C-alpha positions as CSV (number, residue, x, y, z in Angstrom):
1,M,-16.3,-11.9,0.4
2,L,-13.1,-13.3,-0.9
3,V,-12.1,-16.7,0.5
4,I,-8.4,-17.6,0.3
5,D,-6.8,-21.0,0.0
6,P,-3.1,-20.3,0.8
7,Y,-2.2,-23.9,-0.2
8,R,-3.3,-23.2,-3.8
9,C,-1.5,-19.8,-4.1
10,T,1.6,-20.0,-6.2
11,G,2.7,-16.5,-5.3
12,C,2.5,-15.3,-9.0
13,R,1.1,-11.9,-7.8
14,L,-1.3,-11.6,-10.8
15,C,-4.0,-10.6,-8.4
16,E,-1.9,-7.6,-7.3
17,L,-1.3,-6.6,-10.8
18,I,-4.9,-6.8,-12.0
19,C,-6.0,-5.0,-8.8
20,S,-3.6,-2.1,-9.3
21,A,-4.5,-1.9,-13.0
22,T,-8.2,-1.8,-12.2
23,K,-8.0,0.6,-9.3
24,Q,-5.1,2.9,-10.4
25,G,-4.8,2.4,-14.1
26,E,-1.2,1.1,-13.9
27,F,0.6,-2.1,-13.1
28,K,1.9,-1.1,-9.7
29,P,1.7,-3.8,-7.0
30,S,2.2,-1.3,-4.2
31,A,-1.1,0.3,-5.3
32,S,-3.0,-3.0,-5.1
33,R,-5.7,-3.5,-2.5
34,I,-4.7,-7.2,-2.2
35,R,-1.3,-8.2,-1.0
36,I,0.6,-11.4,-1.2
37,V,2.4,-12.3,2.0
38,S,5.2,-14.8,1.3
39,N,7.2,-16.8,3.6
40,S,10.0,-18.4,1.6
41,R,11.3,-20.4,4.6
42,I,8.1,-22.5,4.6
43,G,7.2,-22.0,1.0
44,L,3.8,-20.4,1.6
45,S,2.2,-17.4,-0.1
46,I,-1.0,-15.9,1.3
47,P,-3.2,-13.4,-0.5
48,T,-4.5,-10.9,2.1
49,V,-7.4,-8.7,1.5
50,C,-10.1,-6.8,3.5
51,L,-12.4,-9.3,5.3
52,Q,-15.5,-7.1,5.0
53,C,-16.1,-7.4,8.7
54,R,-19.6,-7.3,10.1
55,K,-18.6,-4.5,12.5
56,P,-15.6,-2.9,10.7
57,W,-13.1,-1.4,13.1
58,C,-11.9,0.9,10.4
59,Q,-15.4,2.3,10.1
60,S,-15.9,2.8,13.8
61,V,-12.8,5.0,14.1
62,C,-13.3,7.1,11.0
63,A,-14.1,10.7,12.2
64,A,-14.9,11.7,8.6
65,E,-17.5,8.9,8.2
66,A,-15.7,8.1,4.9
67,I,-15.9,4.3,5.4
68,E,-19.4,3.2,4.4
69,R,-21.2,-0.1,4.0
70,D,-23.4,-0.4,0.9
71,P,-26.9,-1.2,2.2
72,I,-27.7,-3.5,-0.7
73,S,-24.4,-5.4,-1.3
74,G,-23.0,-5.1,2.2
75,I,-19.6,-4.1,0.7
76,V,-17.5,-1.8,2.9
77,T,-15.9,1.0,0.9
78,V,-13.9,4.2,1.4
79,N,-15.7,7.3,0.1
80,E,-12.8,9.0,-1.4
81,E,-14.5,12.4,-1.3
82,K,-15.0,12.3,2.4
83,C,-11.6,10.8,3.4
84,H,-9.2,13.3,4.7
85,G,-6.3,10.9,5.1
86,C,-5.9,10.7,8.9
87,R,-5.0,7.0,8.7
88,Q,-6.9,6.1,11.8
89,C,-8.6,3.3,9.9
90,I,-5.3,1.8,9.0
91,S,-4.3,1.7,12.6
92,A,-7.7,0.2,13.6
93,C,-7.7,-2.7,11.2
94,P,-6.6,-5.7,13.2
95,Y,-5.7,-7.6,10.0
96,G,-3.6,-4.9,8.4
97,N,-5.7,-4.8,5.3
98,M,-6.2,-1.1,4.8
99,G,-3.9,0.8,2.5
100,F,-3.0,4.4,1.8
101,D,-2.6,6.2,-1.5
102,I,0.1,8.6,-0.8
103,D,-0.3,10.5,-4.1
104,R,-4.0,11.2,-3.4
105,G,-3.7,11.3,0.4
106,I,-6.6,8.9,1.1
107,A,-7.1,5.5,2.6
108,T,-7.7,2.5,0.3
109,K,-9.2,-0.9,0.8
110,C,-10.6,-3.7,-1.3
111,D,-14.2,-3.0,-2.4
112,L,-14.6,-6.4,-4.1
113,C,-14.6,-4.4,-7.4
114,K,-18.2,-3.5,-6.6
115,G,-19.2,-7.2,-6.7
116,T,-17.1,-8.6,-9.5
117,P,-13.5,-9.1,-8.0
118,R,-11.0,-9.0,-10.8
119,C,-8.4,-10.9,-8.7
120,V,-10.8,-13.9,-8.7
121,E,-11.0,-13.9,-12.5
122,V,-7.2,-14.0,-13.0
123,C,-6.3,-16.5,-10.2
124,Y,-5.6,-19.5,-12.3
125,P,-4.9,-21.9,-9.3
126,N,-8.2,-20.8,-7.8
127,A,-6.6,-19.7,-4.5
128,I,-9.0,-16.7,-4.4
129,E,-12.8,-17.4,-4.6
130,S,-15.7,-15.1,-4.1
131,K,-18.3,-16.4,-1.6
132,D,-20.9,-15.1,0.9
133,L,-18.5,-15.5,3.9
134,H,-20.9,-14.2,6.5
135,K,-23.0,-17.3,6.1
136,S,-20.1,-19.8,6.0
137,L,-17.4,-18.5,8.3
138,T,-17.6,-17.9,12.0
139,M,-15.8,-14.9,13.7
140,K,-13.5,-17.4,15.4
141,S,-12.4,-18.7,12.0
142,R,-11.8,-15.1,10.9
143,I,-9.7,-14.3,13.9
144,L,-7.7,-17.5,13.4
145,F,-7.0,-16.6,9.8
146,G,-5.9,-13.1,10.8
147,K,-3.5,-14.6,13.4
148,T,-2.1,-16.9,10.7
149,V,-1.4,-13.9,8.4
150,Q,0.1,-11.9,11.3
151,Q,2.4,-14.9,12.2
152,S,3.5,-15.2,8.6
153,F,4.3,-11.4,8.6
154,A,6.3,-11.8,11.8
155,S,8.1,-14.9,10.5
156,Q,9.0,-13.1,7.2
157,K,10.2,-10.0,9.1
158,G,12.6,-12.1,11.1
159,T,13.9,-13.7,7.8
160,D,14.3,-10.3,6.1
161,E,16.4,-8.9,9.0
162,R,19.0,-11.7,8.8
């Protein structure tokens, strides 16, 4: 699980670049599985990424059964061969952490780089760390974090519209 400290994030977006390079073979932040949500009004940047939920909502709505949990690592992934691009998982994620590769017509999400997250390696202020979150973070804390991210999005949207 990735643990985020938004107060350490500088908003440099290196995590987005390394993610897109690792997953897509090109430096294209829009193809990244991690996103930086920035609110310039309050000077806060928050990396947002799949929370690897215990009972993933994305998995529960996937009619193609393309969203799977690895029985050994516990990492939730999208099986690209099974995904038929219906986007139901994107709608179901309460945190907005699913993506969609329009070129390939499939859902995307962070898979923790199969256990060695590259974003953690390049995050020089250590705003992103890899930990066993299921042992250290309660569901209430996850929901609070999700609401914080949603509020930041809402606040940013209001700023962008002005």
